[in-house]
C-alpha positions as a Python dict, from the first residue, in 0.01 Angstrom:
ca = {
    (1, 'T'): (0, 0, 0),
    (2, 'V'): (40, -104, -374),
    (3, 'A'): (226, -372, -559),
    (4, 'P'): (311, -223, -891),
    (5, 'L'): (556, -505, -958),
    (6, 'G'): (381, -742, -798),
    (7, 'V'): (489, -724, -471),
    (8, 'S'): (285, -553, -135),
    (9, 'Q'): (500, -235, -30),
    (10, 'K'): (387, 79, 151),
    (11, 'V'): (460, 399, -72),
    (12, 'I'): (408, 777, 14),
    (13, 'A'): (97, 864, -113),
    (14, 'I'): (-33, 1269, -174),
    (15, 'N'): (-395, 1322, -91),
    (16, 'N'): (-418, 901, -118),
    (17, 'Q'): (-289, 951, -481),
    (18, 'F'): (30, 797, -625),
    (19, 'P'): (170, 975, -808),
    (20, 'G'): (54, 1283, -631),
    (21, 'P'): (-235, 1543, -747),
    (22, 'L'): (-169, 1780, -1031),
    (23, 'L'): (-89, 2141, -961),
    (24, 'N'): (-223, 2330, -1232),
    (25, 'V'): (-128, 2685, -1241),
    (26, 'T'): (-30, 2993, -1471),
    (27, 'T'): (264, 3251, -1490),
    (28, 'N'): (286, 3478, -1203),
    (29, 'W'): (39, 3323, -977),
    (30, 'N'): (111, 3289, -630),
    (31, 'V'): (48, 2989, -486),
    (32, 'R'): (10, 2846, -125),
    (33, 'V'): (25, 2501, -68),
    (34, 'N'): (4, 2330, 281),
    (35, 'V'): (133, 2018, 362),
    (36, 'Q'): (32, 1804, 613),
    (37, 'N'): (317, 1525, 732),
    (38, 'N'): (133, 1225, 836),
    (39, 'L'): (444, 982, 784),
    (40, 'D'): (647, 846, 1105),
    (41, 'E'): (957, 1079, 990),
    (42, 'P'): (1050, 1400, 892),
    (43, 'L'): (919, 1546, 562),
    (44, 'L'): (1016, 1815, 345),
    (45, 'L'): (869, 1835, -28),
    (46, 'T'): (1098, 2022, -304),
    (47, 'W'): (956, 2212, -637),
    (48, 'D'): (1174, 2048, -907),
    (49, 'G'): (1289, 2338, -1146),
    (50, 'I'): (1034, 2589, -998),
    (51, 'Q'): (1266, 2894, -981),
    (52, 'M'): (1250, 3073, -601),
    (53, 'R'): (1339, 3377, -689),
    (54, 'M'): (1086, 3566, -471),
    (55, 'N'): (1108, 3342, -164),
    (56, 'S'): (1406, 3074, -95),
    (57, 'W'): (1273, 2966, 221),
    (58, 'Q'): (1021, 2799, 28),
    (59, 'D'): (1250, 2540, -117),
    (60, 'G'): (1168, 2269, 89),
    (61, 'V'): (1578, 2119, 115),
    (62, 'A'): (1764, 2106, 428),
    (63, 'G'): (1959, 2393, 337),
    (64, 'T'): (1695, 2651, 377),
    (65, 'N'): (1414, 2480, 579),
    (66, 'C'): (1386, 2261, 881),
    (67, 'P'): (1203, 1911, 798),
    (68, 'I'): (823, 1885, 904),
    (69, 'P'): (816, 1679, 1189),
    (70, 'P'): (569, 1389, 1213),
    (71, 'G'): (221, 1497, 1284),
    (72, 'W'): (277, 1879, 1163),
    (73, 'N'): (193, 2079, 904),
    (74, 'W'): (398, 2364, 724),
    (75, 'T'): (240, 2620, 407),
    (76, 'Y'): (486, 2710, 105),
    (77, 'Q'): (427, 3036, -43),
    (78, 'F'): (566, 3101, -333),
    (79, 'Q'): (542, 3307, -697),
    (80, 'L'): (571, 3177, -1031),
    (81, 'K'): (750, 3473, -1150),
    (82, 'D'): (785, 3461, -1499),
    (83, 'Q'): (771, 3061, -1558),
    (84, 'I'): (618, 2840, -1797),
    (85, 'G'): (663, 2463, -1805),
    (86, 'S'): (691, 2122, -1694),
    (87, 'F'): (801, 2045, -1361),
    (88, 'F'): (728, 1816, -1043),
    (89, 'Y'): (743, 1821, -655),
    (90, 'F'): (885, 1530, -463),
    (91, 'P'): (1014, 1469, -115),
    (92, 'S'): (1361, 1572, -64),
    (93, 'L'): (1469, 1363, 260),
    (94, 'G'): (1614, 1033, 346),
    (95, 'L'): (1591, 894, -18),
    (96, 'Q'): (1231, 898, 38),
    (97, 'R'): (1112, 943, -334),
    (98, 'A'): (1214, 588, -383),
    (99, 'A'): (871, 537, -188),
    (100, 'G'): (723, 794, -398),
    (101, 'G'): (567, 1121, -293),
    (102, 'Y'): (604, 1306, -651),
    (103, 'G'): (374, 1481, -843),
    (104, 'P'): (349, 1676, -1149),
    (105, 'V'): (329, 2075, -1177),
    (106, 'T'): (229, 2219, -1510),
    (107, 'V'): (304, 2616, -1528),
    (108, 'N'): (71, 2731, -1844),
    (109, 'N'): (125, 3069, -2002),
    (110, 'R'): (-72, 3387, -1944),
    (111, 'A'): (-345, 3435, -2186),
    (112, 'I'): (-161, 3752, -2350),
    (113, 'V'): (120, 3560, -2388),
    (114, 'P'): (127, 3278, -2715),
    (115, 'V'): (270, 2934, -2733),
    (116, 'P'): (520, 2901, -2989),
    (117, 'F'): (304, 2597, -3150),
    (118, 'N'): (-42, 2498, -3198),
    (119, 'Q'): (-279, 2415, -2893),
    (120, 'P'): (-272, 2059, -2843),
    (121, 'D'): (-554, 1857, -2818),
    (122, 'G'): (-466, 1697, -2485),
    (123, 'D'): (-196, 1681, -2183),
    (124, 'I'): (-88, 1358, -2073),
    (125, 'T'): (175, 1325, -1786),
    (126, 'L'): (397, 1030, -1763),
    (127, 'F'): (685, 980, -1469),
    (128, 'I'): (916, 699, -1555),
    (129, 'G'): (1176, 597, -1302),
    (130, 'D'): (1354, 270, -1145),
    (131, 'W'): (1205, 107, -858),
    (132, 'Y'): (1288, -143, -567),
    (133, 'T'): (1057, -361, -378),
    (134, 'K'): (1269, -284, -100),
    (135, 'S'): (1140, 11, 137),
    (136, 'H'): (1277, 317, 128),
    (137, 'T'): (1417, 271, 478),
    (138, 'E'): (1620, -42, 341),
    (139, 'L'): (1778, 125, 52),
    (140, 'R'): (1865, 403, 325),
    (141, 'D'): (2017, 125, 551),
    (142, 'M'): (2215, -63, 246),
    (143, 'L'): (2352, 299, 170),
    (144, 'D'): (2477, 372, 491),
    (145, 'D'): (2625, 20, 518),
    (146, 'G'): (2830, 120, 208),
    (147, 'K'): (2655, -121, -61),
    (148, 'D'): (2550, -31, -370),
    (149, 'L'): (2181, -23, -433),
    (150, 'G'): (2199, -274, -725),
    (151, 'I'): (1995, -303, -1035),
    (152, 'P'): (1646, -195, -945),
    (153, 'D'): (1320, -453, -956),
    (154, 'G'): (1153, -284, -1241),
    (155, 'I'): (1089, 58, -1397),
    (156, 'L'): (755, 199, -1360),
    (157, 'I'): (544, 443, -1551),
    (158, 'N'): (318, 620, -1372),
    (159, 'A'): (339, 406, -1095),
    (160, 'K'): (283, 92, -1239),
    (161, 'G'): (444, -175, -1362),
    (162, 'P'): (513, -277, -1724),
    (163, 'C'): (289, -452, -1954),
    (164, 'R'): (325, -799, -2038),
    (165, 'Y'): (518, -764, -2365),
    (166, 'D'): (751, -1061, -2299),
    (167, 'T'): (575, -1366, -2122),
    (168, 'T'): (911, -1495, -1973),
    (169, 'L'): (1012, -1171, -1797),
    (170, 'V'): (691, -1002, -1705),
    (171, 'P'): (412, -1200, -1435),
    (172, 'E'): (107, -1215, -1501),
    (173, 'G'): (-171, -965, -1339),
    (174, 'L'): (25, -646, -1335),
    (175, 'Q'): (-146, -339, -1367),
    (176, 'Y'): (14, -120, -1653),
    (177, 'E'): (-62, 233, -1747),
    (178, 'I'): (-284, 270, -2082),
    (179, 'V'): (-303, 618, -2240),
    (180, 'G'): (-583, 673, -2459),
    (181, 'V'): (-574, 905, -2734),
    (182, 'E'): (-797, 975, -3061),
    (183, 'P'): (-665, 922, -3394),
    (184, 'G'): (-539, 1260, -3575),
    (185, 'K'): (-513, 1466, -3259),
    (186, 'T'): (-208, 1609, -3099),
    (187, 'Y'): (-122, 1563, -2757),
    (188, 'C'): (150, 1722, -2489),
    (189, 'F'): (330, 1405, -2359),
    (190, 'R'): (516, 1598, -2005),
    (191, 'V'): (766, 1303, -1910),
    (192, 'H'): (945, 1349, -1591),
    (193, 'N'): (1232, 1087, -1488),
    (194, 'V'): (1132, 1049, -1124),
    (195, 'G'): (1395, 775, -1042),
    (196, 'T'): (1663, 732, -787),
    (197, 'S'): (1978, 643, -993),
    (198, 'T'): (1903, 540, -1351),
    (199, 'S'): (1914, 745, -1640),
    (200, 'L'): (1604, 591, -1890),
    (201, 'N'): (1595, 632, -2278),
    (202, 'F'): (1208, 737, -2373),
    (203, 'R'): (1056, 629, -2706),
    (204, 'I'): (671, 561, -2838),
    (205, 'Q'): (683, 278, -3110),
    (206, 'N'): (629, 403, -3446),
    (207, 'H'): (566, 787, -3335),
    (208, 'N'): (816, 1101, -3371),
    (209, 'M'): (797, 1293, -3057),
    (210, 'R'): (847, 1704, -3131),
    (211, 'L'): (1035, 1824, -2842),
    (212, 'V'): (901, 2192, -2731),
    (213, 'E'): (1023, 2260, -2352),
    (214, 'A'): (1272, 2137, -2114),
    (215, 'E'): (1206, 2254, -1729),
    (216, 'G'): (1078, 2562, -1813),
    (217, 'T'): (1207, 2674, -2130),
    (218, 'Y'): (1057, 2634, -2477),
    (219, 'T'): (1337, 2470, -2696),
    (220, 'Y'): (1394, 2459, -3060),
    (221, 'Q'): (1143, 2221, -3213),
    (222, 'Q'): (1258, 1884, -3374),
    (223, 'N'): (1153, 1533, -3385),
    (224, 'Y'): (1313, 1272, -3199),
    (225, 'T'): (1241, 905, -3206),
    (226, 'N'): (1396, 818, -2851),
    (227, 'L'): (1581, 1084, -2602),
    (228, 'D'): (1765, 981, -2313),
    (229, 'I'): (1606, 1171, -1982),
    (230, 'H'): (1829, 1127, -1661),
    (231, 'V'): (1743, 1148, -1330),
    (232, 'G'): (1552, 1464, -1229),
    (233, 'Q'): (1487, 1595, -1562),
    (234, 'S'): (1175, 1704, -1753),
    (235, 'Y'): (1109, 1737, -2097),
    (236, 'S'): (768, 1842, -2314),
    (237, 'F'): (711, 1682, -2634),
    (238, 'L'): (412, 1703, -2894),
    (239, 'V'): (280, 1372, -3038),
    (240, 'S'): (76, 1328, -3358),
    (241, 'M'): (-132, 1035, -3349),
    (242, 'D'): (-92, 971, -3716),
    (243, 'Q'): (-43, 596, -3730),
    (244, 'N'): (-312, 347, -3824),
    (245, 'A'): (-528, 205, -3572),
    (246, 'S'): (-457, -175, -3658),
    (247, 'T'): (-288, -204, -3298),
    (248, 'D'): (-185, -61, -2962),
    (249, 'Y'): (201, 93, -2967),
    (250, 'Y'): (454, 54, -2692),
    (251, 'I'): (585, 342, -2462),
    (252, 'V'): (903, 227, -2343),
    (253, 'A'): (1157, 339, -2058),
    (254, 'S'): (1483, 132, -2067),
    (255, 'P'): (1799, 146, -1871),
    (256, 'R'): (2054, 378, -1995),
    (257, 'F'): (2451, 337, -1964),
    (258, 'V'): (2430, 39, -1727),
    (259, 'S'): (2657, -278, -1695),
    (260, 'S'): (2630, -546, -1953),
    (261, 'E'): (2489, -774, -1698),
    (262, 'A'): (2218, -951, -1858),
    (263, 'R'): (1946, -876, -1622),
    (264, 'W'): (1970, -466, -1677),
    (265, 'H'): (1847, -536, -2024),
    (266, 'D'): (1527, -713, -1843),
    (267, 'V'): (1397, -417, -1677),
    (268, 'N'): (1207, -189, -1890),
    (269, 'G'): (916, 14, -1808),
    (270, 'V'): (646, -20, -2080),
    (271, 'A'): (325, 116, -2110),
    (272, 'I'): (64, 104, -2387),
    (273, 'L'): (-54, 392, -2646),
    (274, 'Q'): (-390, 320, -2759),
    (275, 'Y'): (-592, 468, -3005),
    (276, 'S'): (-993, 485, -2942),
    (277, 'N'): (-1040, 298, -3280),
    (278, 'S'): (-782, 27, -3196),
    (279, 'K'): (-815, -304, -3358),
    (280, 'G'): (-586, -516, -3134),
    (281, 'S'): (-312, -560, -2884),
    (282, 'A'): (41, -422, -2931),
    (283, 'S'): (322, -725, -3043),
    (284, 'G'): (656, -781, -3161),
    (285, 'P'): (963, -619, -3001),
    (286, 'L'): (1008, -325, -2832),
    (287, 'P'): (1142, -37, -3019),
    (288, 'D'): (1518, -23, -3029),
    (289, 'A'): (1728, 202, -2769),
    (290, 'P'): (2014, 367, -2904),
    (291, 'D'): (2339, 131, -2980),
    (292, 'D'): (2657, 329, -2820),
    (293, 'F'): (2902, 38, -2913),
    (294, 'Y'): (2868, 188, -3259),
    (295, 'D'): (2841, 545, -3190),
    (296, 'K'): (2994, 663, -2863),
    (297, 'Y'): (2881, 1044, -2903),
    (298, 'Y'): (2519, 943, -2944),
    (299, 'S'): (2379, 1083, -2622),
    (300, 'M'): (2606, 1350, -2611),
    (301, 'N'): (2501, 1472, -2938),
    (302, 'Q'): (2162, 1420, -2865),
    (303, 'A'): (2192, 1641, -2525),
    (304, 'R'): (2355, 1951, -2772),
    (305, 'S'): (2135, 1920, -2971),
    (306, 'I'): (1865, 2060, -2706),
    (307, 'R'): (1866, 2435, -2749),
    (308, 'M'): (1665, 2728, -2662),
    (309, 'N'): (1357, 2886, -2858),
    (310, 'V'): (1524, 3258, -2877),
    (311, 'S'): (1263, 3365, -3095),
    (312, 'S'): (943, 3247, -2865),
    (313, 'G'): (766, 3498, -2667),
    (314, 'A'): (687, 3328, -2330),
    (315, 'A'): (892, 3418, -2004),
    (316, 'R'): (1282, 3316, -2026),
    (317, 'P'): (1555, 3339, -1788),
    (318, 'N'): (1699, 3717, -1738),
    (319, 'P'): (2041, 3685, -1542),
    (320, 'Q'): (2151, 3997, -1388),
    (321, 'G'): (1923, 4233, -1660),
    (322, 'S'): (2028, 4077, -1949),
    (323, 'F'): (1950, 3747, -2146),
    (324, 'R'): (2209, 3751, -2343),
    (325, 'Y'): (2448, 3546, -2116),
    (326, 'G'): (2729, 3488, -2395),
    (327, 'S'): (2803, 3895, -2346),
    (328, 'I'): (2820, 3874, -1956),
    (329, 'N'): (3164, 3869, -1792),
    (330, 'I'): (3223, 3589, -1561),
    (331, 'T'): (3342, 3663, -1206),
    (332, 'Q'): (3407, 3308, -1077),
    (333, 'T'): (3458, 2949, -1214),
    (334, 'F'): (3440, 2652, -976),
    (335, 'V'): (3532, 2316, -1135),
    (336, 'L'): (3364, 2064, -907),
    (337, 'K'): (3472, 1722, -982),
    (338, 'N'): (3292, 1388, -784),
    (339, 'E'): (3493, 1060, -781),
    (340, 'S'): (3421, 706, -696),
    (341, 'P'): (3335, 660, -304),
    (342, 'L'): (3571, 703, -77),
    (343, 'R'): (3655, 588, 290),
    (344, 'I'): (3578, 856, 561),
    (345, 'D'): (3555, 747, 899),
    (346, 'G'): (3543, 435, 857),
    (347, 'K'): (3208, 483, 598),
    (348, 'R'): (3243, 483, 229),
    (349, 'R'): (3102, 838, 126),
    (350, 'R'): (3065, 1040, -202),
    (351, 'T'): (3281, 1343, -239),
    (352, 'I'): (3301, 1657, -473),
    (353, 'N'): (3644, 1819, -457),
    (354, 'R'): (3719, 1560, -182),
    (355, 'V'): (3428, 1690, 37),
    (356, 'S'): (3105, 1489, 185),
    (357, 'Y'): (2887, 1716, 285),
    (358, 'S'): (2717, 1691, 594),
    (359, 'P'): (2418, 1893, 654),
    (360, 'P'): (2414, 2094, 974),
    (361, 'E'): (2136, 2051, 1270),
    (362, 'T'): (2035, 2399, 1168),
    (363, 'P'): (1950, 2480, 824),
    (364, 'L'): (2231, 2749, 672),
    (365, 'R'): (1970, 3040, 600),
    (366, 'L'): (1814, 3008, 951),
    (367, 'A'): (2189, 3023, 1071),
    (368, 'D'): (2227, 3348, 867),
    (369, 'L'): (1929, 3450, 975),
    (370, 'H'): (1979, 3410, 1357),
    (371, 'N'): (2370, 3544, 1311),
    (372, 'L'): (2451, 3203, 1457),
    (373, 'T'): (2833, 3155, 1363),
    (374, 'G'): (3015, 2812, 1376),
    (375, 'V'): (2714, 2612, 1172),
    (376, 'Y'): (2903, 2607, 858),
    (377, 'K'): (3188, 2722, 667),
    (378, 'T'): (3236, 2869, 334),
    (379, 'D'): (3581, 2672, 270),
    (380, 'F'): (3457, 2465, -30),
    (381, 'P'): (3711, 2398, -234),
    (382, 'T'): (3679, 2577, -588),
    (383, 'M'): (3873, 2332, -767),
    (384, 'P'): (3948, 1940, -772),
    (385, 'S'): (4278, 1870, -534),
    (386, 'N'): (4422, 1552, -363),
    (387, 'A'): (4358, 1711, -6),
    (388, 'P'): (4251, 1403, 229),
    (389, 'P'): (3893, 1326, 198),
    (390, 'R'): (3660, 1476, 482),
    (391, 'R'): (3309, 1530, 588),
    (392, 'A'): (3223, 1898, 663),
    (393, 'S'): (2919, 2128, 660),
    (394, 'S'): (3113, 2356, 397),
    (395, 'V'): (2954, 2595, 130),
    (396, 'L'): (3109, 2753, -166),
    (397, 'N'): (3136, 3118, -125),
    (398, 'A'): (3004, 3308, -455),
    (399, 'S'): (2931, 3684, -453),
    (400, 'Y'): (2643, 3854, -460),
    (401, 'K'): (2522, 3887, -796),
    (402, 'G'): (2800, 3726, -966),
    (403, 'F'): (2766, 3552, -1300),
    (404, 'L'): (2931, 3184, -1226),
    (405, 'E'): (3078, 2939, -1452),
    (406, 'M'): (3038, 2589, -1308),
    (407, 'V'): (3213, 2274, -1459),
    (408, 'F'): (3075, 1986, -1349),
    (409, 'Q'): (3356, 1708, -1396),
    (410, 'N'): (3199, 1365, -1378),
    (411, 'N'): (3510, 1121, -1312),
    (412, 'E'): (3306, 836, -1182),
    (413, 'T'): (3156, 541, -1409),
    (414, 'D'): (2817, 611, -1378),
    (415, 'V'): (2584, 902, -1523),
    (416, 'Q'): (2557, 1158, -1248),
    (417, 'T'): (2282, 1433, -1219),
    (418, 'Y'): (2324, 1770, -1088),
    (419, 'H'): (2042, 2004, -1001),
    (420, 'L'): (2086, 2348, -882),
    (421, 'D'): (1733, 2423, -646),
    (422, 'G'): (1582, 2759, -698),
    (423, 'Y'): (1712, 2889, -1054),
    (424, 'S'): (1797, 2772, -1404),
    (425, 'F'): (2145, 2779, -1547),
    (426, 'F'): (2241, 2764, -1926),
    (427, 'V'): (2422, 2455, -2018),
    (428, 'V'): (2684, 2561, -2248),
    (429, 'G'): (2902, 2329, -2306),
    (430, 'M'): (2917, 1922, -2276),
    (431, 'D'): (3213, 1651, -2375),
    (432, 'Y'): (3451, 1372, -2290),
    (433, 'G'): (3734, 1405, -2068),
    (434, 'E'): (3877, 1666, -1852),
    (435, 'W'): (3785, 2018, -1842),
    (436, 'T'): (4055, 2272, -1941),
    (437, 'P'): (4006, 2663, -2034),
    (438, 'N'): (4054, 2608, -2379),
    (439, 'S'): (3702, 2440, -2351),
    (440, 'R'): (3533, 2774, -2333),
    (441, 'G'): (3625, 2798, -2692),
    (442, 'S'): (3326, 2527, -2783),
    (443, 'Y'): (3070, 2703, -2548),
    (444, 'N'): (2748, 2777, -2711),
    (445, 'K'): (2696, 3142, -2617),
    (446, 'W'): (2361, 3211, -2802),
    (447, 'D'): (2087, 2937, -2785),
    (448, 'A'): (2190, 2733, -2482),
    (449, 'I'): (1935, 2584, -2319),
    (450, 'S'): (1833, 2700, -1957),
    (451, 'R'): (1734, 2415, -1714),
    (452, 'S'): (1776, 2325, -1353),
    (453, 'T'): (1944, 1969, -1414),
    (454, 'T'): (2209, 1853, -1627),
    (455, 'Q'): (2353, 1530, -1672),
    (456, 'G'): (2753, 1428, -1624),
    (457, 'L'): (2791, 1111, -1892),
    (458, 'P'): (3050, 877, -1753),
    (459, 'R'): (3413, 998, -1768),
    (460, 'R'): (3265, 1320, -1935),
    (461, 'V'): (3232, 1700, -1858),
    (462, 'D'): (2967, 1913, -1793),
    (463, 'C'): (2993, 2300, -1810),
    (464, 'G'): (2737, 2539, -1740),
    (465, 'S'): (2766, 2867, -1758),
    (466, 'G'): (2479, 3014, -1466),
    (467, 'V'): (2367, 3295, -1270),
    (468, 'A'): (2445, 3383, -955),
    (469, 'R'): (2181, 3266, -654),
    (470, 'Q'): (2204, 2881, -726),
    (471, 'R'): (2210, 2649, -470),
    (472, 'R'): (2084, 2344, -308),
    (473, 'H'): (2133, 1928, -406),
    (474, 'L'): (2561, 2015, -444),
    (475, 'E'): (2518, 2224, -124),
    (476, 'Y'): (2648, 2547, -310),
    (477, 'T'): (2583, 2841, -147),
    (478, 'C'): (2564, 3221, -290),
    (479, 'R'): (2606, 3480, 12),
    (480, 'K'): (2620, 3862, 99),
    (481, 'A'): (2798, 3997, 393),
    (482, 'G'): (2699, 3698, 595),
    (483, 'Q'): (2306, 3660, 463),
    (484, 'L'): (2258, 3349, 214),
    (485, 'V'): (2098, 3492, -87),
}
């Protein structure tokens, strides 16, 4: 039981820690993690961004694993094949992430592979995310009743509330995160948005953030004064402590793409960056967030500027034996359109291509292993249509070793994020409006970022050319002769 916003509530701790402990591992290690479920409901942990190319049974999602019953345990075993970077684990069932259960995963380079920047003087992990004082079961019931979650009660940084940057908004007595640093040194900040539904803008007062890695891919290095981090996304920044220590500095995570309702703008996560020789507390207004009123393309262009460092010597994505993804022929195209909630069987449901996925009692891979028929159908529509909305255990039917073009068409008024668990994909295009085949003319076919989670801004489209064997959160499944791969 904790009270990050002053209200006592139960959270999901890992090894009695909230957030959970760090898994500090190295490229190509074989990892074994035993999870004992001491909750009063089923649990699965998934490994956000970790590529399960060697053993997709270990994904920890309902499509591949049976839930771990209360009082039972399950051992995950997987290899971190050709991976580096910043990731996190979290519970994948029943909105449990809204109660915690998450923790960091850092995959280090092997010693013989040089890092494309000077070794930082320290590592700092920051979890940012929206937080509700209602329990995850109450939030789950709200969604089942067709209600929106509404404005969160706060934004947490490392599971702590904001510092008292404004005495009219923040009550006394809240515990807040203090990040201690040494002047003149450079630190790697690994930042993860582990929230439920809110995109956040991250910034450190008076400090530049040099982006060096995103979800397992070294990036072209450039400085940002702020960066939009959407739900499920992870980034690594190098931050030099090059300011004077006359005061502490604010670390801020604030909501993005939200309504004009005043209370949204009162919900900020605020931590403190404190030099060891600091002479005073942080003061003044928080550093400004982007103003989209004057620049509608600000966030879009910022996302487009995140590109792969093609000169680095570390592990890289290797689809179908070629790093040059721009020269690989696309074998299948899927246009996947999500809409505002629709009424299906008397309840409000979200859909993609008019289908609201209903997970079967038997996980898909388990059904295939035992040659069970009728558990699911491979009739998920590959293009949007005006068909009547329906609930179904329906999956996309993709070809083994195919090279897929997946277009995420967001026709809602909220930001959506899309995560393809178990593999990375190249985010080759992003723009306003409806996607058409002509959109391919603007694709980045050389150094597009490879990642596992991308955003669809309101009324905008994300076009991702990706490799086969991608599946999970959107329930996309690739198949070969009846076997999921």
